[in-house]
C-alpha positions as CSV (number, residue, x, y, z in Angstrom):
1,M,-14.7,38.7,0.7
2,N,-14.3,37.0,4.1
3,E,-16.6,34.1,3.1
4,D,-14.4,33.5,0.0
5,S,-11.3,33.5,2.3
6,L,-13.0,31.2,4.7
7,N,-13.8,28.8,1.9
8,S,-10.4,29.1,0.6
9,L,-8.9,27.9,4.0
10,L,-11.4,25.0,4.4
11,A,-10.4,23.8,0.8
12,E,-6.8,24.1,1.9
13,L,-7.6,22.0,5.0
14,T,-9.0,19.4,2.7
15,A,-6.1,19.3,0.5
16,S,-3.7,19.2,3.6
17,F,-6.0,16.3,5.0
18,E,-5.5,14.4,1.8
19,K,-1.7,15.1,1.6
20,N,-1.2,13.8,5.2
21,I,-3.2,10.7,4.6
22,N,-1.3,10.0,1.5
23,H,2.0,10.6,3.1
24,T,1.0,8.1,5.9
25,I,0.0,5.5,3.3
26,V,3.5,5.8,1.7
27,E,5.4,5.6,5.0
28,F,3.3,2.6,6.0
29,S,4.0,0.9,2.7
30,R,7.7,1.3,3.3
31,I,7.5,-0.7,6.5
32,R,8.3,-4.3,5.6
33,A,5.6,-6.7,6.6
34,G,7.2,-9.9,5.8
35,K,5.5,-10.2,2.3
36,A,7.5,-9.1,-0.9
37,Q,6.1,-5.9,-2.2
38,P,7.6,-3.7,-5.0
39,A,7.1,-0.6,-2.8
40,M,9.9,-2.0,-0.5
41,L,12.4,-0.8,-3.1
42,E,10.9,2.8,-3.3
43,G,13.6,5.2,-2.6
44,V,16.4,3.2,-4.0
45,M,18.3,5.3,-6.4
46,V,20.3,3.9,-9.4
47,D,23.1,5.8,-11.1
48,Y,21.8,5.8,-14.5
49,Y,24.4,7.5,-16.8
50,G,25.6,9.7,-14.1
51,N,22.1,10.7,-12.8
52,P,20.6,9.3,-9.6
53,T,17.3,7.7,-10.9
54,P,14.6,5.8,-9.0
55,L,14.8,2.1,-9.5
56,S,11.3,1.9,-10.7
57,Q,12.2,4.1,-13.7
58,V,15.0,1.9,-15.0
59,A,13.5,-1.6,-14.3
60,N,10.4,-3.6,-13.9
61,I,9.8,-4.6,-10.2
62,S,7.6,-7.6,-9.5
63,A,6.7,-9.8,-6.6
64,P,6.0,-13.1,-8.3
65,E,5.8,-15.0,-4.9
66,S,5.2,-13.7,-1.4
67,R,8.9,-14.0,-0.4
68,T,10.5,-13.0,-3.7
69,L,11.2,-9.6,-5.5
70,M,12.3,-9.7,-9.2
71,I,13.9,-6.8,-10.8
72,Q,14.3,-6.8,-14.6
73,P,16.2,-3.8,-15.9
74,W,15.3,-2.4,-19.2
75,E,19.0,-2.3,-20.1
76,K,21.1,-5.3,-19.1
77,S,24.0,-3.2,-18.5
78,L,22.3,-1.6,-15.4
79,L,22.4,-5.0,-13.6
80,G,25.5,-4.3,-11.8
81,E,24.4,-0.7,-10.9
82,I,21.0,-1.9,-9.6
83,E,22.6,-4.5,-7.3
84,R,25.0,-2.0,-6.0
85,A,22.2,0.5,-5.3
86,I,20.1,-2.1,-3.5
87,I,23.2,-3.1,-1.3
88,N,24.0,0.5,-0.6
89,S,20.4,1.3,0.3
90,N,20.8,-0.5,3.8
91,L,17.5,-2.3,3.3
92,G,19.1,-5.5,4.5
93,F,18.5,-7.3,1.2
94,A,21.0,-9.5,-0.6
95,P,20.4,-9.4,-4.3
96,G,21.1,-12.2,-6.5
97,N,22.2,-11.3,-10.0
98,D,21.8,-14.2,-12.7
99,G,22.9,-12.1,-15.7
100,M,19.3,-11.4,-16.8
101,M,17.4,-10.3,-13.7
102,I,18.0,-9.6,-10.0
103,R,16.1,-11.7,-7.5
104,I,15.7,-10.8,-3.7
105,S,14.6,-13.4,-1.2
106,I,12.7,-11.9,1.7
107,P,13.4,-13.9,4.8
108,P,10.5,-14.4,7.1
109,L,10.3,-12.0,10.0
110,T,10.9,-13.0,13.8
111,E,8.4,-12.2,16.4
112,E,10.8,-9.7,17.9
113,R,11.2,-8.0,14.4
114,R,7.4,-7.9,14.0
115,L,7.0,-6.0,17.3
116,Q,9.7,-3.7,16.3
117,L,8.0,-2.9,13.1
118,V,4.6,-2.4,15.0
119,K,6.5,0.2,17.1
120,T,7.7,2.0,13.9
121,A,4.2,2.0,12.4
122,K,2.8,3.4,15.7
123,A,5.5,6.1,15.7
124,E,4.6,7.0,12.0
125,G,0.9,7.1,12.9
126,E,1.7,9.4,15.9
127,N,3.8,11.7,13.5
128,S,0.7,11.8,11.2
129,K,-1.5,12.7,14.2
130,V,0.9,15.5,15.2
131,S,0.8,16.9,11.8
132,A,-3.1,16.9,11.8
133,R,-3.0,18.8,15.0
134,S,-0.5,21.2,13.5
135,I,-2.6,21.7,10.4
136,R,-5.6,22.4,12.7
137,K,-3.7,24.9,14.8
138,D,-2.5,26.8,11.5
139,I,-6.0,27.0,10.1
140,N,-7.6,28.0,13.5
141,E,-5.0,30.9,13.7
142,R,-5.9,31.9,10.2
143,I,-9.6,31.8,11.0
144,K,-9.0,34.2,14.1
145,K,-7.1,36.5,11.8
146,L,-10.1,36.6,9.3
147,Q,-12.3,37.4,12.4
148,K,-10.2,40.4,13.3
149,D,-10.5,41.4,9.6
150,G,-14.2,41.4,9.7
151,L,-15.5,37.8,9.8
152,S,-18.5,37.4,12.2
153,E,-17.8,35.5,15.5
154,D,-20.6,33.0,14.5
155,E,-19.0,32.2,11.1
156,A,-15.5,31.8,12.9
157,K,-17.1,29.5,15.5
158,D,-18.8,27.5,12.6
159,A,-15.5,27.3,10.7
160,E,-13.6,26.0,13.9
161,V,-16.2,23.3,14.3
162,K,-15.8,22.2,10.7
163,V,-12.0,22.2,11.1
164,Q,-12.5,20.0,14.2
165,K,-14.7,17.5,12.3
166,Q,-12.2,17.2,9.5
167,I,-9.4,16.6,11.9
168,D,-11.3,14.1,13.8
169,A,-12.0,12.3,10.6
170,M,-8.2,12.5,9.7
171,I,-7.3,11.0,13.0
172,I,-9.8,8.1,12.6
173,K,-8.5,7.4,9.2
174,I,-4.9,7.3,10.5
175,D,-6.0,5.0,13.2
176,Q,-7.7,2.7,10.8
177,L,-4.6,2.7,8.5
178,L,-2.3,1.9,11.5
179,A,-4.7,-1.0,12.7
180,D,-4.6,-2.3,9.1
181,K,-0.8,-2.1,9.1
182,E,-0.4,-3.6,12.5
183,K,-2.5,-6.7,11.5
184,E,-0.6,-7.1,8.2
185,I,2.7,-7.1,10.2
186,M,1.4,-9.6,12.9
187,T,0.0,-11.9,10.4
188,V,2.3,-14.9,10.0
């Protein structure tokens, strides 16, 4: 029984690991690196017949050039709503509506802005590491509870070592993602 609970905990740790890494990847994708990416518009909600709907569900978003985003709505009547949603999203973009599609020109980043973005990325990486440590603390407390319920001390210690190895791997992965994002931001 205790071994099943322990295996369940370790499986939960792996799922939390994946969830944390995926969250970090999403957060890093939202940090603008100077190159146009459709992910920059994630989170923009358009009023679609009274319902707030993600932009990606009402239009095709593409980046035909490194400094341009193109938004082509599936219904031309949504052009105004999409333009308004982009302006209201406070992303700092000035959409251009030509009656058929919306174009957004992405200005090049200044050195100062690049350094700010690196700070933002580092803060997000640190948040992910804090989350990893929190996951470790939670799992270790649950292992100790299992130990009180009859799990042997050796099995508990082995489980804590496995947990630490996974957390170490998660932190290495977060550091690698951060290094990649920092390089992407600083590349002119």
